[in-house]
Biopython code that builds the backbone (N, CA, C, O; Angstrom):
import numpy as np
from Bio.PDB.StructureBuilder import StructureBuilder

atoms = [
    (1, "UNK", "N", (16.587, 9.081, -26.419)),
    (1, "UNK", "CA", (15.894, 8.041, -27.147)),
    (1, "UNK", "C", (14.673, 7.615, -26.337)),
    (1, "UNK", "O", (14.752, 7.419, -25.124)),
    (2, "UNK", "N", (13.568, 7.480, -27.015)),
    (2, "UNK", "CA", (12.320, 7.117, -26.367)),
    (2, "UNK", "C", (11.802, 5.839, -26.998)),
    (2, "UNK", "O", (11.838, 5.669, -28.216)),
    (3, "UNK", "N", (11.319, 4.944, -26.150)),
    (3, "UNK", "CA", (10.741, 3.711, -26.649)),
    (3, "UNK", "C", (9.310, 3.580, -26.169)),
    (3, "UNK", "O", (8.889, 4.270, -25.241)),
    (4, "UNK", "N", (8.586, 2.714, -26.789)),
    (4, "UNK", "CA", (7.200, 2.491, -26.400)),
    (4, "UNK", "C", (7.021, 1.013, -26.076)),
    (4, "UNK", "O", (7.598, 0.139, -26.723)),
    (5, "UNK", "N", (6.211, 0.761, -25.062)),
    (5, "UNK", "CA", (5.895, -0.606, -24.671)),
    (5, "UNK", "C", (4.454, -0.913, -25.013)),
    (5, "UNK", "O", (3.573, -0.064, -24.874)),
    (6, "UNK", "N", (4.223, -2.132, -25.460)),
    (6, "UNK", "CA", (2.843, -2.552, -25.646)),
    (6, "UNK", "C", (2.200, -2.683, -24.270)),
    (6, "UNK", "O", (2.894, -2.736, -23.255)),
    (7, "UNK", "N", (0.895, -2.734, -24.244)),
    (7, "UNK", "CA", (0.200, -2.902, -22.968)),
    (7, "UNK", "C", (0.610, -4.215, -22.305)),
    (7, "UNK", "O", (0.793, -4.266, -21.089)),
    (8, "UNK", "N", (0.755, -5.271, -23.097)),
    (8, "UNK", "CA", (1.168, -6.566, -22.558)),
    (8, "UNK", "C", (2.553, -6.478, -21.937)),
    (8, "UNK", "O", (2.764, -6.971, -20.830)),
    (9, "UNK", "N", (3.497, -5.859, -22.632)),
    (9, "UNK", "CA", (4.859, -5.741, -22.118)),
    (9, "UNK", "C", (4.899, -4.874, -20.871)),
    (9, "UNK", "O", (5.643, -5.157, -19.933)),
    (10, "UNK", "N", (4.097, -3.819, -20.863)),
    (10, "UNK", "CA", (4.021, -2.944, -19.690)),
    (10, "UNK", "C", (3.512, -3.730, -18.478)),
    (10, "UNK", "O", (4.047, -3.600, -17.377)),
    (11, "UNK", "N", (2.475, -4.544, -18.690)),
    (11, "UNK", "CA", (1.957, -5.375, -17.602)),
    (11, "UNK", "C", (3.005, -6.364, -17.113)),
    (11, "UNK", "O", (3.121, -6.613, -15.913)),
    (12, "UNK", "N", (3.768, -6.927, -18.046)),
    (12, "UNK", "CA", (4.835, -7.851, -17.662)),
    (12, "UNK", "C", (5.909, -7.136, -16.842)),
    (12, "UNK", "O", (6.389, -7.672, -15.843)),
    (13, "UNK", "N", (6.281, -5.945, -17.256)),
    (13, "UNK", "CA", (7.286, -5.174, -16.513)),
    (13, "UNK", "C", (6.793, -4.868, -15.099)),
    (13, "UNK", "O", (7.549, -4.976, -14.134)),
    (14, "UNK", "N", (5.543, -4.494, -14.988)),
    (14, "UNK", "CA", (4.970, -4.201, -13.672)),
    (14, "UNK", "C", (4.990, -5.446, -12.804)),
    (14, "UNK", "O", (5.378, -5.382, -11.637)),
    (15, "UNK", "N", (4.571, -6.589, -13.364)),
    (15, "UNK", "CA", (4.581, -7.843, -12.587)),
    (15, "UNK", "C", (5.987, -8.202, -12.145)),
    (15, "UNK", "O", (6.191, -8.629, -11.009)),
    (16, "UNK", "N", (6.963, -8.032, -13.033)),
    (16, "UNK", "CA", (8.340, -8.374, -12.686)),
    (16, "UNK", "C", (8.875, -7.443, -11.587)),
    (16, "UNK", "O", (9.494, -7.906, -10.629)),
    (17, "UNK", "N", (8.639, -6.147, -11.727)),
    (17, "UNK", "CA", (9.122, -5.207, -10.720)),
    (17, "UNK", "C", (8.430, -5.430, -9.376)),
    (17, "UNK", "O", (9.070, -5.339, -8.328)),
    (18, "UNK", "N", (7.137, -5.720, -9.401)),
    (18, "UNK", "CA", (6.449, -6.041, -8.155)),
    (18, "UNK", "C", (7.037, -7.284, -7.508)),
    (18, "UNK", "O", (7.193, -7.348, -6.288)),
    (19, "UNK", "N", (7.359, -8.262, -8.328)),
    (19, "UNK", "CA", (7.988, -9.476, -7.797)),
    (19, "UNK", "C", (9.314, -9.187, -7.115)),
    (19, "UNK", "O", (9.632, -9.778, -6.084)),
    (20, "UNK", "N", (10.083, -8.278, -7.691)),
    (20, "UNK", "CA", (11.363, -7.908, -7.084)),
    (20, "UNK", "C", (11.152, -7.143, -5.780)),
    (20, "UNK", "O", (11.773, -7.450, -4.763)),
    (21, "UNK", "N", (10.277, -6.153, -5.819)),
    (21, "UNK", "CA", (10.042, -5.314, -4.647)),
    (21, "UNK", "C", (9.416, -6.107, -3.499)),
    (21, "UNK", "O", (9.747, -5.898, -2.332)),
    (22, "UNK", "N", (8.521, -7.007, -3.843)),
    (22, "UNK", "CA", (7.822, -7.795, -2.813)),
    (22, "UNK", "C", (8.557, -9.079, -2.440)),
    (22, "UNK", "O", (8.062, -9.875, -1.642)),
    (23, "UNK", "N", (9.732, -9.275, -3.014)),
    (23, "UNK", "CA", (10.532, -10.480, -2.762)),
    (23, "UNK", "C", (9.733, -11.737, -3.113)),
    (23, "UNK", "O", (9.602, -12.651, -2.299)),
    (24, "UNK", "N", (9.204, -11.766, -4.337)),
    (24, "UNK", "CA", (8.437, -12.900, -4.849)),
    (24, "UNK", "C", (9.125, -13.445, -6.103)),
    (24, "UNK", "O", (8.736, -13.117, -7.224)),
    (25, "UNK", "N", (10.153, -14.279, -5.904)),
    (25, "UNK", "CA", (10.934, -14.778, -7.041)),
    (25, "UNK", "C", (10.108, -15.527, -8.085)),
    (25, "UNK", "O", (10.422, -15.459, -9.273)),
    (26, "UNK", "N", (9.071, -16.232, -7.674)),
    (26, "UNK", "CA", (8.264, -16.998, -8.633)),
    (26, "UNK", "C", (7.570, -16.066, -9.620)),
    (26, "UNK", "O", (7.418, -16.406, -10.794)),
    (27, "UNK", "N", (7.149, -14.895, -9.152)),
    (27, "UNK", "CA", (6.504, -13.922, -10.038)),
    (27, "UNK", "C", (7.499, -13.434, -11.088)),
    (27, "UNK", "O", (7.156, -13.308, -12.264)),
    (28, "UNK", "N", (8.722, -13.162, -10.662)),
    (28, "UNK", "CA", (9.765, -12.718, -11.590)),
    (28, "UNK", "C", (10.062, -13.823, -12.602)),
    (28, "UNK", "O", (10.182, -13.562, -13.800)),
    (29, "UNK", "N", (10.177, -15.047, -12.115)),
    (29, "UNK", "CA", (10.466, -16.184, -12.996)),
    (29, "UNK", "C", (9.364, -16.372, -14.034)),
    (29, "UNK", "O", (9.654, -16.667, -15.193)),
    (30, "UNK", "N", (8.111, -16.207, -13.635)),
    (30, "UNK", "CA", (7.007, -16.359, -14.587)),
    (30, "UNK", "C", (7.141, -15.389, -15.750)),
    (30, "UNK", "O", (6.945, -15.763, -16.906)),
    (31, "UNK", "N", (7.476, -14.139, -15.440)),
    (31, "UNK", "CA", (7.637, -13.143, -16.505)),
    (31, "UNK", "C", (8.822, -13.506, -17.389)),
    (31, "UNK", "O", (8.729, -13.443, -18.615)),
    (32, "UNK", "N", (9.924, -13.882, -16.776)),
    (32, "UNK", "CA", (11.112, -14.220, -17.571)),
    (32, "UNK", "C", (10.858, -15.445, -18.452)),
    (32, "UNK", "O", (11.357, -15.520, -19.575)),
    (33, "UNK", "N", (10.089, -16.392, -17.945)),
    (33, "UNK", "CA", (9.753, -17.560, -18.759)),
    (33, "UNK", "C", (8.850, -17.168, -19.925)),
    (33, "UNK", "O", (8.970, -17.718, -21.019)),
    (34, "UNK", "N", (7.946, -16.214, -19.690)),
    (34, "UNK", "CA", (7.119, -15.699, -20.797)),
    (34, "UNK", "C", (8.006, -15.091, -21.873)),
    (34, "UNK", "O", (7.757, -15.280, -23.064)),
    (35, "UNK", "N", (9.040, -14.363, -21.463)),
    (35, "UNK", "CA", (9.941, -13.692, -22.396)),
    (35, "UNK", "C", (10.843, -14.677, -23.126)),
    (35, "UNK", "O", (11.322, -14.374, -24.219)),
    (36, "UNK", "N", (11.080, -15.839, -22.551)),
    (36, "UNK", "CA", (12.020, -16.784, -23.165)),
    (36, "UNK", "C", (11.448, -17.451, -24.415)),
    (36, "UNK", "O", (12.182, -18.055, -25.197)),
    (37, "UNK", "N", (10.136, -17.335, -24.595)),
    (37, "UNK", "CA", (9.526, -17.942, -25.774)),
    (37, "UNK", "C", (9.476, -19.445, -25.655)),
    (37, "UNK", "O", (9.139, -19.989, -24.603)),
    (38, "UNK", "N", (9.814, -20.110, -26.737)),
    (38, "UNK", "CA", (9.732, -21.566, -26.777)),
    (38, "UNK", "C", (11.043, -22.251, -26.433)),
    (38, "UNK", "O", (11.135, -23.476, -26.509)),
    (39, "UNK", "N", (12.050, -21.492, -26.061)),
    (39, "UNK", "CA", (13.342, -22.111, -25.784)),
    (39, "UNK", "C", (13.274, -22.968, -24.517)),
    (39, "UNK", "O", (12.449, -22.733, -23.634)),
    (40, "UNK", "N", (14.138, -23.940, -24.452)),
    (40, "UNK", "CA", (14.199, -24.825, -23.305)),
    (40, "UNK", "C", (14.907, -24.114, -22.163)),
    (40, "UNK", "O", (16.025, -23.621, -22.314)),
    (41, "UNK", "N", (14.234, -24.070, -21.015)),
    (41, "UNK", "CA", (14.776, -23.372, -19.852)),
    (41, "UNK", "C", (14.703, -24.303, -18.654)),
    (41, "UNK", "O", (13.690, -24.965, -18.429)),
    (42, "UNK", "N", (15.789, -24.349, -17.887)),
    (42, "UNK", "CA", (15.785, -25.093, -16.632)),
    (42, "UNK", "C", (15.087, -24.207, -15.597)),
    (42, "UNK", "O", (15.711, -23.339, -14.987)),
    (43, "UNK", "N", (13.793, -24.437, -15.409)),
    (43, "UNK", "CA", (12.994, -23.567, -14.560)),
    (43, "UNK", "C", (13.457, -23.579, -13.104)),
    (43, "UNK", "O", (13.438, -22.543, -12.439)),
    (44, "UNK", "N", (13.867, -24.728, -12.614)),
    (44, "UNK", "CA", (14.342, -24.821, -11.227)),
    (44, "UNK", "C", (15.611, -23.999, -11.037)),
    (44, "UNK", "O", (15.757, -23.306, -10.030)),
    (45, "UNK", "N", (16.527, -24.072, -11.997)),
    (45, "UNK", "CA", (17.770, -23.306, -11.909)),
    (45, "UNK", "C", (17.494, -21.804, -12.026)),
    (45, "UNK", "O", (18.103, -20.995, -11.326)),
    (46, "UNK", "N", (16.568, -21.444, -12.919)),
    (46, "UNK", "CA", (16.202, -20.038, -13.063)),
    (46, "UNK", "C", (15.626, -19.499, -11.756)),
    (46, "UNK", "O", (16.016, -18.426, -11.298)),
    (47, "UNK", "N", (14.702, -20.240, -11.162)),
    (47, "UNK", "CA", (14.093, -19.807, -9.912)),
    (47, "UNK", "C", (15.137, -19.672, -8.811)),
    (47, "UNK", "O", (15.083, -18.725, -8.027)),
    (48, "UNK", "N", (16.077, -20.595, -8.740)),
    (48, "UNK", "CA", (17.139, -20.526, -7.735)),
    (48, "UNK", "C", (17.999, -19.276, -7.924)),
    (48, "UNK", "O", (18.345, -18.607, -6.951)),
    (49, "UNK", "N", (18.339, -18.964, -9.162)),
    (49, "UNK", "CA", (19.125, -17.752, -9.439)),
    (49, "UNK", "C", (18.358, -16.491, -9.040)),
    (49, "UNK", "O", (18.927, -15.563, -8.465)),
    (50, "UNK", "N", (17.080, -16.470, -9.348)),
    (50, "UNK", "CA", (16.272, -15.303, -8.994)),
    (50, "UNK", "C", (16.120, -15.197, -7.485)),
    (50, "UNK", "O", (16.180, -14.098, -6.935)),
    (51, "UNK", "N", (15.924, -16.327, -6.806)),
    (51, "UNK", "CA", (15.830, -16.318, -5.340)),
    (51, "UNK", "C", (17.107, -15.759, -4.724)),
    (51, "UNK", "O", (17.052, -14.980, -3.772)),
    (52, "UNK", "N", (18.241, -16.151, -5.257)),
    (52, "UNK", "CA", (19.518, -15.661, -4.755)),
    (52, "UNK", "C", (19.643, -14.162, -4.968)),
    (52, "UNK", "O", (20.094, -13.441, -4.077)),
    (53, "UNK", "N", (19.246, -13.690, -6.140)),
    (53, "UNK", "CA", (19.305, -12.262, -6.441)),
    (53, "UNK", "C", (18.369, -11.472, -5.536)),
    (53, "UNK", "O", (18.767, -10.458, -4.963)),
    (54, "UNK", "N", (17.132, -11.930, -5.406)),
    (54, "UNK", "CA", (16.131, -11.224, -4.604)),
    (54, "UNK", "C", (16.553, -11.179, -3.133)),
    (54, "UNK", "O", (16.291, -10.193, -2.444)),
    (55, "UNK", "N", (17.196, -12.226, -2.658)),
    (55, "UNK", "CA", (17.649, -12.257, -1.266)),
    (55, "UNK", "C", (18.671, -11.155, -0.984)),
    (55, "UNK", "O", (18.817, -10.737, 0.165)),
    (56, "UNK", "N", (19.370, -10.685, -1.993)),
    (56, "UNK", "CA", (20.361, -9.621, -1.823)),
    (56, "UNK", "C", (19.736, -8.231, -1.831)),
    (56, "UNK", "O", (20.391, -7.259, -1.453)),
    (57, "UNK", "N", (18.488, -8.125, -2.252)),
    (57, "UNK", "CA", (17.831, -6.823, -2.313)),
    (57, "UNK", "C", (17.399, -6.390, -0.920)),
    (57, "UNK", "O", (17.045, -7.228, -0.091)),
    (58, "UNK", "N", (17.426, -5.091, -0.659)),
    (58, "UNK", "CA", (16.955, -4.612, 0.650)),
    (58, "UNK", "C", (15.455, -4.833, 0.781)),
    (58, "UNK", "O", (14.730, -4.925, -0.210)),
    (59, "UNK", "N", (15.013, -4.915, 2.017)),
    (59, "UNK", "CA", (13.580, -5.032, 2.269)),
    (59, "UNK", "C", (12.895, -3.772, 1.758)),
    (59, "UNK", "O", (13.500, -2.701, 1.705)),
    (60, "UNK", "N", (11.649, -3.908, 1.391)),
    (60, "UNK", "CA", (10.883, -2.778, 0.888)),
    (60, "UNK", "C", (10.700, -1.747, 1.987)),
    (60, "UNK", "O", (10.394, -2.086, 3.130)),
    (61, "UNK", "N", (10.887, -0.512, 1.637)),
    (61, "UNK", "CA", (10.682, 0.588, 2.569)),
    (61, "UNK", "C", (9.534, 1.444, 2.073)),
    (61, "UNK", "O", (9.355, 1.635, 0.870)),
    (62, "UNK", "N", (8.773, 1.947, 3.000)),
    (62, "UNK", "CA", (7.691, 2.866, 2.671)),
    (62, "UNK", "C", (8.130, 4.251, 3.108)),
    (62, "UNK", "O", (8.476, 4.468, 4.269)),
    (63, "UNK", "N", (8.112, 5.167, 2.185)),
    (63, "UNK", "CA", (8.515, 6.535, 2.491)),
    (63, "UNK", "C", (7.298, 7.436, 2.302)),
    (63, "UNK", "O", (6.672, 7.450, 1.242)),
    (64, "UNK", "N", (6.989, 8.168, 3.328)),
    (64, "UNK", "CA", (5.880, 9.105, 3.237)),
    (64, "UNK", "C", (6.398, 10.502, 3.511)),
    (64, "UNK", "O", (7.355, 10.692, 4.261)),
    (65, "UNK", "N", (5.764, 11.455, 2.904)),
    (65, "UNK", "CA", (6.167, 12.842, 3.100)),
    (65, "UNK", "C", (4.922, 13.668, 3.377)),
    (65, "UNK", "O", (3.848, 13.407, 2.835)),
    (66, "UNK", "N", (5.086, 14.654, 4.219)),
    (66, "UNK", "CA", (3.978, 15.556, 4.499)),
    (66, "UNK", "C", (4.510, 16.982, 4.529)),
    (66, "UNK", "O", (5.674, 17.210, 4.858)),
    (67, "UNK", "N", (3.690, 17.904, 4.199)),
    (67, "UNK", "CA", (4.132, 19.286, 4.245)),
    (67, "UNK", "C", (3.392, 20.148, 3.256)),
    (67, "UNK", "O", (2.408, 19.728, 2.647)),
    (68, "UNK", "N", (3.871, 21.333, 3.110)),
    (68, "UNK", "CA", (3.239, 22.294, 2.223)),
    (68, "UNK", "C", (3.691, 22.072, 0.786)),
    (68, "UNK", "O", (4.560, 21.244, 0.512)),
    (69, "UNK", "N", (3.095, 22.812, -0.109)),
    (69, "UNK", "CA", (3.486, 22.726, -1.515)),
    (69, "UNK", "C", (4.921, 23.187, -1.723)),
    (69, "UNK", "O", (5.611, 22.699, -2.618)),
    (70, "UNK", "N", (5.362, 24.111, -0.911)),
    (70, "UNK", "CA", (6.699, 24.674, -1.084)),
    (70, "UNK", "C", (7.788, 23.663, -0.714)),
    (70, "UNK", "O", (8.886, 23.695, -1.270)),
    (71, "UNK", "N", (7.485, 22.785, 0.210)),
    (71, "UNK", "CA", (8.490, 21.810, 0.627)),
    (71, "UNK", "C", (7.906, 20.858, 1.642)),
    (71, "UNK", "O", (6.841, 21.109, 2.206)),
    (72, "UNK", "N", (8.590, 19.791, 1.868)),
    (72, "UNK", "CA", (8.109, 18.798, 2.809)),
    (72, "UNK", "C", (8.557, 19.147, 4.215)),
    (72, "UNK", "O", (9.733, 19.420, 4.457)),
    (73, "UNK", "N", (7.604, 19.134, 5.139)),
    (73, "UNK", "CA", (7.922, 19.422, 6.539)),
    (73, "UNK", "C", (8.593, 18.231, 7.187)),
    (73, "UNK", "O", (9.417, 18.391, 8.088)),
    (74, "UNK", "N", (8.250, 17.048, 6.740)),
    (74, "UNK", "CA", (8.838, 15.863, 7.354)),
    (74, "UNK", "C", (8.777, 14.664, 6.429)),
    (74, "UNK", "O", (7.838, 14.521, 5.645)),
    (75, "UNK", "N", (9.752, 13.823, 6.519)),
    (75, "UNK", "CA", (9.793, 12.600, 5.739)),
    (75, "UNK", "C", (9.982, 11.457, 6.720)),
    (75, "UNK", "O", (10.857, 11.507, 7.584)),
    (76, "UNK", "N", (9.164, 10.436, 6.584)),
    (76, "UNK", "CA", (9.269, 9.275, 7.462)),
    (76, "UNK", "C", (9.547, 8.041, 6.622)),
    (76, "UNK", "O", (9.078, 7.914, 5.490)),
    (77, "UNK", "N", (10.307, 7.154, 7.195)),
    (77, "UNK", "CA", (10.680, 5.938, 6.486)),
    (77, "UNK", "C", (10.485, 4.742, 7.408)),
    (77, "UNK", "O", (10.976, 4.717, 8.536)),
    (78, "UNK", "N", (9.757, 3.752, 6.902)),
    (78, "UNK", "CA", (9.579, 2.509, 7.640)),
    (78, "UNK", "C", (10.129, 1.373, 6.800)),
    (78, "UNK", "O", (9.783, 1.236, 5.626)),
    (79, "UNK", "N", (10.975, 0.566, 7.393)),
    (79, "UNK", "CA", (11.544, -0.582, 6.678)),
    (79, "UNK", "C", (11.157, -1.865, 7.369)),
    (79, "UNK", "O", (11.537, -2.947, 6.922)),
]
sb = StructureBuilder()
sb.init_structure("model")
sb.init_model(0)
sb.init_chain("A")
sb.init_seg("    ")
for serial, (resi, resn, name, xyz) in enumerate(atoms, 1):
    if name == "N":
        sb.init_residue(resn, " ", resi, " ")
    sb.init_atom(name, np.array(xyz, "f"), 0.0, 1.0, " ", f" {name:<3s}", serial, name[0])
structure = sb.get_structure()
């Protein structure tokens, strides 16, 4: 099954994922609040839940690879 995202939704997904990867709970909360529409949301409680979730995620790691087209000669990871 294949779905399509509008440009706006794609931008929101990118912002939310960046917020998770960069450990920026407020960015994630902003996107989720956009998605909630006009419903009443306890923003402080939402932010606290997201902060708790993000705190459980591993720190961002950068993985680089170098080598020939046939295969990678070496992979390095910095956390």
